[in-house]
Structure formats: C-alpha cells, structure tokens
mmCIF file as Biopython writes it, N, C-alpha, C and O atoms, coordinates in Angstrom:
data_model
#
loop_
_atom_site.group_PDB
_atom_site.id
_atom_site.type_symbol
_atom_site.label_atom_id
_atom_site.label_alt_id
_atom_site.label_comp_id
_atom_site.label_asym_id
_atom_site.label_entity_id
_atom_site.label_seq_id
_atom_site.pdbx_PDB_ins_code
_atom_site.Cartn_x
_atom_site.Cartn_y
_atom_site.Cartn_z
_atom_site.occupancy
_atom_site.B_iso_or_equiv
_atom_site.auth_seq_id
_atom_site.auth_asym_id
_atom_site.pdbx_PDB_model_num
ATOM 1   N N  . MET A ? 1  ? 0.858   -1.177 0.000   1.0 0.0 1  A 1 
ATOM 2   C CA . MET A ? 1  ? 0.000   0.000  0.000   1.0 0.0 1  A 1 
ATOM 3   C C  . MET A ? 1  ? 0.899   1.233  0.000   1.0 0.0 1  A 1 
ATOM 4   O O  . MET A ? 1  ? 1.801   1.360  0.828   1.0 0.0 1  A 1 
ATOM 5   N N  . TYR A ? 2  ? 0.640   2.126  -0.932  1.0 0.0 2  A 1 
ATOM 6   C CA . TYR A ? 2  ? 1.464   3.314  -1.053  1.0 0.0 2  A 1 
ATOM 7   C C  . TYR A ? 2  ? 1.082   4.395  -0.057  1.0 0.0 2  A 1 
ATOM 8   O O  . TYR A ? 2  ? 1.943   5.132  0.422   1.0 0.0 2  A 1 
ATOM 9   N N  . SER A ? 3  ? -0.181  4.492  0.252   1.0 0.0 3  A 1 
ATOM 10  C CA . SER A ? 3  ? -0.654  5.552  1.134   1.0 0.0 3  A 1 
ATOM 11  C C  . SER A ? 3  ? -1.111  4.957  2.459   1.0 0.0 3  A 1 
ATOM 12  O O  . SER A ? 3  ? -1.894  4.007  2.490   1.0 0.0 3  A 1 
ATOM 13  N N  . LYS A ? 4  ? -0.617  5.522  3.541   1.0 0.0 4  A 1 
ATOM 14  C CA . LYS A ? 4  ? -1.049  5.063  4.859   1.0 0.0 4  A 1 
ATOM 15  C C  . LYS A ? 4  ? -1.878  6.143  5.547   1.0 0.0 4  A 1 
ATOM 16  O O  . LYS A ? 4  ? -2.287  5.982  6.696   1.0 0.0 4  A 1 
ATOM 17  N N  . GLY A ? 5  ? -2.119  7.233  4.847   1.0 0.0 5  A 1 
ATOM 18  C CA . GLY A ? 5  ? -2.836  8.356  5.426   1.0 0.0 5  A 1 
ATOM 19  C C  . GLY A ? 5  ? -4.262  8.460  4.944   1.0 0.0 5  A 1 
ATOM 20  O O  . GLY A ? 5  ? -5.016  7.487  4.947   1.0 0.0 5  A 1 
ATOM 21  N N  . ALA A ? 6  ? -4.612  9.650  4.533   1.0 0.0 6  A 1 
ATOM 22  C CA . ALA A ? 6  ? -5.989  9.972  4.164   1.0 0.0 6  A 1 
ATOM 23  C C  . ALA A ? 6  ? -6.509  9.168  2.979   1.0 0.0 6  A 1 
ATOM 24  O O  . ALA A ? 6  ? -7.720  8.990  2.847   1.0 0.0 6  A 1 
ATOM 25  N N  . TYR A ? 7  ? -5.635  8.686  2.125   1.0 0.0 7  A 1 
ATOM 26  C CA . TYR A ? 7  ? -6.072  7.994  0.910   1.0 0.0 7  A 1 
ATOM 27  C C  . TYR A ? 7  ? -6.024  6.476  1.012   1.0 0.0 7  A 1 
ATOM 28  O O  . TYR A ? 7  ? -6.352  5.794  0.042   1.0 0.0 7  A 1 
ATOM 29  N N  . SER A ? 8  ? -5.632  5.932  2.141   1.0 0.0 8  A 1 
ATOM 30  C CA . SER A ? 8  ? -5.460  4.480  2.244   1.0 0.0 8  A 1 
ATOM 31  C C  . SER A ? 8  ? -6.753  3.708  1.978   1.0 0.0 8  A 1 
ATOM 32  O O  . SER A ? 8  ? -6.729  2.670  1.318   1.0 0.0 8  A 1 
ATOM 33  N N  . ARG A ? 9  ? -7.871  4.204  2.483   1.0 0.0 9  A 1 
ATOM 34  C CA . ARG A ? 9  ? -9.150  3.513  2.254   1.0 0.0 9  A 1 
ATOM 35  C C  . ARG A ? 9  ? -9.541  3.566  0.778   1.0 0.0 9  A 1 
ATOM 36  O O  . ARG A ? 9  ? -9.949  2.558  0.202   1.0 0.0 9  A 1 
ATOM 37  N N  . ALA A ? 10 ? -9.413  4.749  0.171   1.0 0.0 10 A 1 
ATOM 38  C CA . ALA A ? 10 ? -9.751  4.901  -1.248  1.0 0.0 10 A 1 
ATOM 39  C C  . ALA A ? 10 ? -8.845  4.027  -2.109  1.0 0.0 10 A 1 
ATOM 40  O O  . ALA A ? 10 ? -9.295  3.440  -3.093  1.0 0.0 10 A 1 
ATOM 41  N N  . GLN A ? 11 ? -7.574  3.943  -1.741  1.0 0.0 11 A 1 
ATOM 42  C CA . GLN A ? 11 ? -6.640  3.111  -2.495  1.0 0.0 11 A 1 
ATOM 43  C C  . GLN A ? 11 ? -7.020  1.641  -2.393  1.0 0.0 11 A 1 
ATOM 44  O O  . GLN A ? 11 ? -7.001  0.923  -3.393  1.0 0.0 11 A 1 
ATOM 45  N N  . SER A ? 12 ? -7.359  1.194  -1.207  1.0 0.0 12 A 1 
ATOM 46  C CA . SER A ? 12 ? -7.771  -0.203 -1.017  1.0 0.0 12 A 1 
ATOM 47  C C  . SER A ? 12 ? -9.019  -0.525 -1.826  1.0 0.0 12 A 1 
ATOM 48  O O  . SER A ? 12 ? -9.097  -1.578 -2.458  1.0 0.0 12 A 1 
ATOM 49  N N  . GLU A ? 13 ? -9.988  0.373  -1.811  1.0 0.0 13 A 1 
ATOM 50  C CA . GLU A ? 13 ? -11.225 0.160  -2.566  1.0 0.0 13 A 1 
ATOM 51  C C  . GLU A ? 13 ? -10.949 0.117  -4.069  1.0 0.0 13 A 1 
ATOM 52  O O  . GLU A ? 13 ? -11.504 -0.722 -4.779  1.0 0.0 13 A 1 
ATOM 53  N N  . ALA A ? 14 ? -10.101 1.010  -4.549  1.0 0.0 14 A 1 
ATOM 54  C CA . ALA A ? 14 ? -9.763  1.032  -5.977  1.0 0.0 14 A 1 
ATOM 55  C C  . ALA A ? 14 ? -9.052  -0.254 -6.375  1.0 0.0 14 A 1 
ATOM 56  O O  . ALA A ? 14 ? -9.322  -0.820 -7.434  1.0 0.0 14 A 1 
ATOM 57  N N  . LYS A ? 15 ? -8.154  -0.705 -5.528  1.0 0.0 15 A 1 
ATOM 58  C CA . LYS A ? 15 ? -7.422  -1.941 -5.823  1.0 0.0 15 A 1 
ATOM 59  C C  . LYS A ? 15 ? -8.377  -3.132 -5.854  1.0 0.0 15 A 1 
ATOM 60  O O  . LYS A ? 15 ? -8.269  -3.988 -6.732  1.0 0.0 15 A 1 
ATOM 61  N N  . ASN A ? 16 ? -9.295  -3.193 -4.919  1.0 0.0 16 A 1 
ATOM 62  C CA . ASN A ? 16 ? -10.266 -4.290 -4.880  1.0 0.0 16 A 1 
ATOM 63  C C  . ASN A ? 16 ? -11.193 -4.277 -6.093  1.0 0.0 16 A 1 
ATOM 64  O O  . ASN A ? 16 ? -11.584 -5.336 -6.585  1.0 0.0 16 A 1 
ATOM 65  N N  . ARG A ? 17 ? -11.550 -3.079 -6.581  1.0 0.0 17 A 1 
ATOM 66  C CA . ARG A ? 17 ? -12.427 -2.954 -7.754  1.0 0.0 17 A 1 
ATOM 67  C C  . ARG A ? 17 ? -11.648 -3.011 -9.061  1.0 0.0 17 A 1 
ATOM 68  O O  . ARG A ? 17 ? -12.231 -3.028 -10.145 1.0 0.0 17 A 1 
ATOM 69  N N  . LYS A ? 18 ? -10.318 -3.041 -8.944  1.0 0.0 18 A 1 
ATOM 70  C CA . LYS A ? 18 ? -9.421  -2.996 -10.113 1.0 0.0 18 A 1 
ATOM 71  C C  . LYS A ? 18 ? -9.704  -1.754 -10.952 1.0 0.0 18 A 1 
ATOM 72  O O  . LYS A ? 18 ? -9.877  -1.824 -12.169 1.0 0.0 18 A 1 
ATOM 73  N N  . ALA A ? 19 ? -9.745  -0.619 -10.264 1.0 0.0 19 A 1 
ATOM 74  C CA . ALA A ? 19 ? -10.011 0.664  -10.911 1.0 0.0 19 A 1 
ATOM 75  C C  . ALA A ? 19 ? -8.712  1.462  -11.030 1.0 0.0 19 A 1 
ATOM 76  O O  . ALA A ? 19 ? -7.751  1.220  -10.301 1.0 0.0 19 A 1 
ATOM 77  N N  . GLY A ? 20 ? -8.702  2.401  -11.947 1.0 0.0 20 A 1 
ATOM 78  C CA . GLY A ? 20 ? -7.537  3.276  -12.100 1.0 0.0 20 A 1 
ATOM 79  C C  . GLY A ? 20 ? -6.293  2.504  -12.480 1.0 0.0 20 A 1 
ATOM 80  O O  . GLY A ? 20 ? -6.328  1.684  -13.397 1.0 0.0 20 A 1 
ATOM 81  N N  . ILE A ? 21 ? -5.189  2.756  -11.785 1.0 0.0 21 A 1 
ATOM 82  C CA . ILE A ? 21 ? -3.930  2.086  -12.120 1.0 0.0 21 A 1 
ATOM 83  C C  . ILE A ? 21 ? -3.974  0.595  -11.854 1.0 0.0 21 A 1 
ATOM 84  O O  . ILE A ? 21 ? -3.101  -0.139 -12.318 1.0 0.0 21 A 1 
ATOM 85  N N  . TRP A ? 22 ? -4.961  0.140  -11.125 1.0 0.0 22 A 1 
ATOM 86  C CA . TRP A ? 22 ? -5.061  -1.282 -10.780 1.0 0.0 22 A 1 
ATOM 87  C C  . TRP A ? 22 ? -5.763  -2.093 -11.867 1.0 0.0 22 A 1 
ATOM 88  O O  . TRP A ? 22 ? -5.822  -3.319 -11.770 1.0 0.0 22 A 1 
ATOM 89  N N  . GLN A ? 23 ? -6.293  -1.440 -12.895 1.0 0.0 23 A 1 
ATOM 90  C CA . GLN A ? 23 ? -6.964  -2.174 -13.974 1.0 0.0 23 A 1 
ATOM 91  C C  . GLN A ? 23 ? -5.915  -2.620 -14.985 1.0 0.0 23 A 1 
ATOM 92  O O  . GLN A ? 23 ? -4.991  -1.859 -15.273 1.0 0.0 23 A 1 
ATOM 93  N N  . GLY A ? 24 ? -6.021  -3.761 -15.503 1.0 0.0 24 A 1 
ATOM 94  C CA . GLY A ? 24 ? -5.099  -4.208 -16.537 1.0 0.0 24 A 1 
ATOM 95  C C  . GLY A ? 24 ? -3.758  -4.670 -16.009 1.0 0.0 24 A 1 
ATOM 96  O O  . GLY A ? 24 ? -3.558  -4.823 -14.804 1.0 0.0 24 A 1 
ATOM 97  N N  . THR A ? 25 ? -2.847  -4.889 -16.937 1.0 0.0 25 A 1 
ATOM 98  C CA . THR A ? 25 ? -1.539  -5.429 -16.589 1.0 0.0 25 A 1 
ATOM 99  C C  . THR A ? 25 ? -0.474  -4.356 -16.685 1.0 0.0 25 A 1 
ATOM 100 O O  . THR A ? 25 ? -0.652  -3.333 -17.345 1.0 0.0 25 A 1 
ATOM 101 N N  . PHE A ? 26 ? 0.628   -4.609 -16.017 1.0 0.0 26 A 1 
ATOM 102 C CA . PHE A ? 26 ? 1.753   -3.685 -16.034 1.0 0.0 26 A 1 
ATOM 103 C C  . PHE A ? 26 ? 2.528   -3.858 -17.327 1.0 0.0 26 A 1 
ATOM 104 O O  . PHE A ? 26 ? 2.803   -4.980 -17.752 1.0 0.0 26 A 1 
ATOM 105 N N  . VAL A ? 27 ? 2.878   -2.746 -17.946 1.0 0.0 27 A 1 
ATOM 106 C CA . VAL A ? 27 ? 3.703   -2.764 -19.154 1.0 0.0 27 A 1 
ATOM 107 C C  . VAL A ? 27 ? 5.049   -2.155 -18.785 1.0 0.0 27 A 1 
ATOM 108 O O  . VAL A ? 27 ? 5.119   -1.049 -18.248 1.0 0.0 27 A 1 
ATOM 109 N N  . GLU A ? 28 ? 6.111   -2.888 -19.079 1.0 0.0 28 A 1 
ATOM 110 C CA . GLU A ? 28 ? 7.456   -2.379 -18.797 1.0 0.0 28 A 1 
ATOM 111 C C  . GLU A ? 28 ? 7.653   -1.059 -19.542 1.0 0.0 28 A 1 
ATOM 112 O O  . GLU A ? 28 ? 7.165   -0.911 -20.663 1.0 0.0 28 A 1 
ATOM 113 N N  . PRO A ? 29 ? 8.364   -0.091 -18.938 1.0 0.0 29 A 1 
ATOM 114 C CA . PRO A ? 29 ? 8.517   1.225  -19.559 1.0 0.0 29 A 1 
ATOM 115 C C  . PRO A ? 29 ? 9.087   1.172  -20.979 1.0 0.0 29 A 1 
ATOM 116 O O  . PRO A ? 29 ? 8.627   1.908  -21.851 1.0 0.0 29 A 1 
ATOM 117 N N  . TRP A ? 30 ? 10.069  0.322  -21.221 1.0 0.0 30 A 1 
ATOM 118 C CA . TRP A ? 30 ? 10.671  0.242  -22.556 1.0 0.0 30 A 1 
ATOM 119 C C  . TRP A ? 30 ? 9.691   -0.338 -23.577 1.0 0.0 30 A 1 
ATOM 120 O O  . TRP A ? 30 ? 9.741   0.020  -24.754 1.0 0.0 30 A 1 
ATOM 121 N N  . GLU A ? 31 ? 8.808   -1.223 -23.138 1.0 0.0 31 A 1 
ATOM 122 C CA . GLU A ? 31 ? 7.779   -1.753 -24.034 1.0 0.0 31 A 1 
ATOM 123 C C  . GLU A ? 31 ? 6.736   -0.679 -24.342 1.0 0.0 31 A 1 
ATOM 124 O O  . GLU A ? 31 ? 6.291   -0.549 -25.482 1.0 0.0 31 A 1 
ATOM 125 N N  . TRP A ? 32 ? 6.349   0.090  -23.321 1.0 0.0 32 A 1 
ATOM 126 C CA . TRP A ? 32 ? 5.378   1.166  -23.507 1.0 0.0 32 A 1 
ATOM 127 C C  . TRP A ? 32 ? 5.908   2.195  -24.500 1.0 0.0 32 A 1 
ATOM 128 O O  . TRP A ? 32 ? 5.175   2.641  -25.383 1.0 0.0 32 A 1 
ATOM 129 N N  . ARG A ? 33 ? 7.193   2.578  -24.361 1.0 0.0 33 A 1 
ATOM 130 C CA . ARG A ? 33 ? 7.789   3.546  -25.280 1.0 0.0 33 A 1 
ATOM 131 C C  . ARG A ? 33 ? 7.827   3.000  -26.705 1.0 0.0 33 A 1 
ATOM 132 O O  . ARG A ? 33 ? 7.582   3.732  -27.664 1.0 0.0 33 A 1 
ATOM 133 N N  . LYS A ? 34 ? 8.137   1.708  -26.837 1.0 0.0 34 A 1 
ATOM 134 C CA . LYS A ? 34 ? 8.173   1.090  -28.160 1.0 0.0 34 A 1 
ATOM 135 C C  . LYS A ? 34 ? 6.785   1.122  -28.805 1.0 0.0 34 A 1 
ATOM 136 O O  . LYS A ? 34 ? 6.654   1.420  -29.992 1.0 0.0 34 A 1 
ATOM 137 N N  . LEU A ? 35 ? 5.759   0.817  -28.021 1.0 0.0 35 A 1 
ATOM 138 C CA . LEU A ? 35 ? 4.390   0.839  -28.537 1.0 0.0 35 A 1 
ATOM 139 C C  . LEU A ? 35 ? 3.967   2.252  -28.929 1.0 0.0 35 A 1 
ATOM 140 O O  . LEU A ? 35 ? 3.326   2.447  -29.962 1.0 0.0 35 A 1 
ATOM 141 N N  . ARG A ? 36 ? 4.321   3.225  -28.113 1.0 0.0 36 A 1 
ATOM 142 C CA . ARG A ? 36 ? 3.956   4.621  -28.387 1.0 0.0 36 A 1 
ATOM 143 C C  . ARG A ? 36 ? 4.672   5.132  -29.627 1.0 0.0 36 A 1 
ATOM 144 O O  . ARG A ? 36 ? 4.086   5.862  -30.427 1.0 0.0 36 A 1 
ATOM 145 N N  . LYS A ? 37 ? 5.926   4.758  -29.790 1.0 0.0 37 A 1 
ATOM 146 C CA . LYS A ? 37 ? 6.708   5.216  -30.932 1.0 0.0 37 A 1 
ATOM 147 C C  . LYS A ? 37 ? 6.086   4.714  -32.236 1.0 0.0 37 A 1 
ATOM 148 O O  . LYS A ? 37 ? 6.063   5.440  -33.229 1.0 0.0 37 A 1 
ATOM 149 N N  . GLY A ? 38 ? 5.588   3.492  -32.238 1.0 0.0 38 A 1 
ATOM 150 C CA . GLY A ? 38 ? 4.958   2.925  -33.422 1.0 0.0 38 A 1 
ATOM 151 C C  . GLY A ? 38 ? 3.621   3.565  -33.751 1.0 0.0 38 A 1 
ATOM 152 O O  . GLY A ? 38 ? 3.176   3.511  -34.897 1.0 0.0 38 A 1 
ATOM 153 N N  . ALA A ? 39 ? 2.968   4.179  -32.753 1.0 0.0 39 A 1 
ATOM 154 C CA . ALA A ? 39 ? 1.644   4.779  -32.948 1.0 0.0 39 A 1 
ATOM 155 C C  . ALA A ? 39 ? 1.730   6.193  -33.518 1.0 0.0 39 A 1 
ATOM 156 O O  . ALA A ? 39 ? 0.724   6.735  -33.978 1.0 0.0 39 A 1 
ATOM 157 N N  . MET A ? 40 ? 2.899   6.784  -33.494 1.0 0.0 40 A 1 
ATOM 158 C CA . MET A ? 40 ? 3.041   8.181  -33.941 1.0 0.0 40 A 1 
ATOM 159 C C  . MET A ? 40 ? 3.294   8.279  -35.408 1.0 0.0 40 A 1 
ATOM 160 O O  . MET A ? 40 ? 3.436   9.382  -35.937 1.0 0.0 40 A 1 
#
C-alpha cells in the first residue's frame, strides 16, 4: 500500500475494484515507449 494516510481507504477500494492504475496489466517502460513510438 502506497498511502497510509488519508487515501489508504480509497486506495484499497480502488485496488479491490481494479479501478484506475489497478486495472489491466503492467507494461514495462521500454515496451510502452516502443508501442507509443509505433503509434506516432
């Protein structure tokens, strides 16, 4: 958990719902840049 303060509950709920950054899979930065470069 990144936040232990005011946002900890909201972060837990988002993670449980797989919302925001918690939706989908992680893409390595170099792969993301490669994909973006091909889209331009």
